[in-house]
Every structure is written in structure tokens, then in C-alpha cells.
C-alpha positions in Angstrom: 91.8 143.5 92.1 92.6 145.7 88.6 95.2 148.3 88.5 92.3 151.1 87.5 90.4 149.9 90.9 93.3 150.3 93.1 94.1 153.6 91.3 90.6 154.6 92.2 91.2 153.8 96.1 89.8 150.4 95.7 86.2 150.8 94.3 85.3 149.5 90.8 83.1 151.8 88.9 82.6 149.0 86.0 78.9 148.9 86.6 78.1 152.4 87.2 79.6 153.3 83.5 76.5 151.2 81.5 74.1 152.5 83.7 74.7 156.3 83.4 75.0 155.5 79.3 71.5 154.1 79.3 69.9 157.1 80.6 66.7 157.6 78.3 66.1 160.6 76.4 63.3 161.9 78.4 65.5 161.7 81.5 68.1 163.6 79.5 65.9 166.3 78.5 64.6 166.5 82.3 68.3 166.6 83.4 69.1 169.7 81.0 65.9 171.8 81.2 63.3 172.1 84.2 59.6 170.9 83.2 56.9 172.8 84.5 55.8 171.0 87.6 51.9 170.6 88.9 52.4 171.6 92.7 50.7 173.6 95.5 53.3 176.5 96.6 53.9 177.7 100.1 51.1 180.3 99.9 48.5 177.3 98.9 49.0 175.1 102.2 48.5 176.1 105.7 51.5 175.6 107.5 51.3 177.0 110.9 50.5 175.3 113.5 48.3 178.5 114.9 46.0 178.1 111.4 45.4 174.6 112.2 44.4 175.4 116.1 42.1 178.3 115.2 40.6 176.0 112.2 39.9 173.3 114.4 38.1 175.9 117.2 36.7 178.1 115.0 35.9 177.0 111.9 32.8 175.2 110.4 33.0 171.9 110.9 31.1 169.7 108.1 30.8 165.9 107.6 30.3 165.0 103.9 30.8 161.1 102.8 33.0 160.4 105.7 35.3 163.4 105.0 35.5 166.1 107.5 36.0 169.4 106.4 36.9 172.4 108.4 36.4 175.7 106.7 37.4 179.4 108.0 36.9 182.4 105.6 39.9 184.6 104.7 39.9 188.6 103.8 41.7 188.1 100.7 43.4 185.8 98.7 43.7 182.2 97.4 42.4 179.1 99.4 44.7 177.4 101.4 44.5 173.8 102.1 45.7 171.6 105.0 45.7 167.6 105.6 44.7 166.2 108.7 45.8 162.5 108.5 47.3 159.9 111.1 48.6 156.3 111.2 45.0 155.5 112.3 44.5 156.3 108.3 47.6 153.8 107.4 50.3 152.5 109.2 52.2 152.4 106.3 53.8 156.4 105.2 53.9 155.3 101.8 49.9 155.3 101.7 49.4 157.8 104.0 51.2 159.9 101.4 49.5 158.4 98.9 46.1 159.6 100.2 47.8 163.4 100.5 48.9 163.6 97.1 45.2 162.7 96.1 43.9 165.3 98.4 46.4 168.0 97.3 45.8 166.8 93.7 41.8 167.2 93.9 42.3 170.8 95.7 44.6 171.9 93.0 41.9 171.0 90.3 39.4 172.7 92.3 41.2 175.7 94.0 39.9 178.6 91.8 36.1 177.9 92.7 36.7 177.9 96.2 37.3 181.8 96.9 39.2 182.9 99.7 38.8 180.0 102.0 41.3 178.3 104.4 40.3 174.3 104.7 41.1 171.3 106.4 40.5 168.0 105.1 40.5 164.6 107.0 39.9 161.6 105.0 37.7 159.1 106.2 39.9 156.1 107.7 40.5 153.2 105.4 40.3 155.5 102.3 41.7 154.5 99.0 44.0 156.9 97.2 43.9 157.2 93.5 41.1 158.3 90.8 38.2 157.7 92.5 39.1 159.6 95.8 40.2 162.8 93.6 37.0 162.4 91.4 35.2 162.0 95.2 37.0 164.8 96.7 36.5 167.3 93.1 32.7 166.7 93.8 32.8 167.7 97.7 34.9 170.6 97.4 32.8 172.1 94.6 29.7 171.7 96.9 31.9 173.5 99.9 33.0 176.0 97.6 29.2 177.7 96.4 
């Protein structure tokens, strides 16, 4: 063990230095300033259990292309999204999260056309996340919004 490592409490930081020096320009730019993020804020998500339960009990249920939508009218405000997904959709959390990201992206792109709705979405079991899923959901959301 070198003297520097002993002075650092027995830890060697020799490997960490090259990694820190190899930060790309785009990563460095991200660290300095915030980039615009596209996402759904809290006001665009259904977060409360009582809202989920209300939609499941009282919402209009529509089955379209394997997707189940529970739609509820709101008095005012933007459309809000809730996603129903379980281990039955996929035992792997990574895949379930990818499905949720695809649903959120489709909703984000179509939300202005929906009006004042609360919308729960349950994707079909075995649905594959990705561009095709987003495109299909955008078409379905456009139909529901009209």
C-alpha cells in the first residue's frame, strides 16, 4: 500500500481519477445547467388511492385493442393519468417500468386533446413497450378523447 493510500485511510483513489477526467462534454454541460425535462408533473397524475378506487367503481370502462381504460369526467383542469400494472404484466420490474414509461409518453403527447378527464390505463398482458406501443396508444387516446 502506498503512502498516499495510507494517508487516505487505506483507500486508493487512483482508479477514480481517470473516470472523473473522462466526463464527456455533454455530461459536463448537464452538470452545469439544467436541461428541459419532458414528463408528467404531479398535477397530471392520479396519485390518491381514493381517486383510483372512484374511477374503478364509477368510471366508464372501455376495452379497446386489449387495453382497458377507465374514464371519468372532471369539472375542470387538465387530463390526469393513472396506470394499472402488476406482476402479471411482467415479472421483471424493468419491463413493467418500461411499459409505464411508454404509457406516460403516449399520454403526454395526447393530453391537450383529451380535455378534463381522469384516465386509468391497464395495458394488455404481454404488451411490449416501445415506439409501436406509444403509436397505438396515441391513436386509442385520440379516440377516447373525442
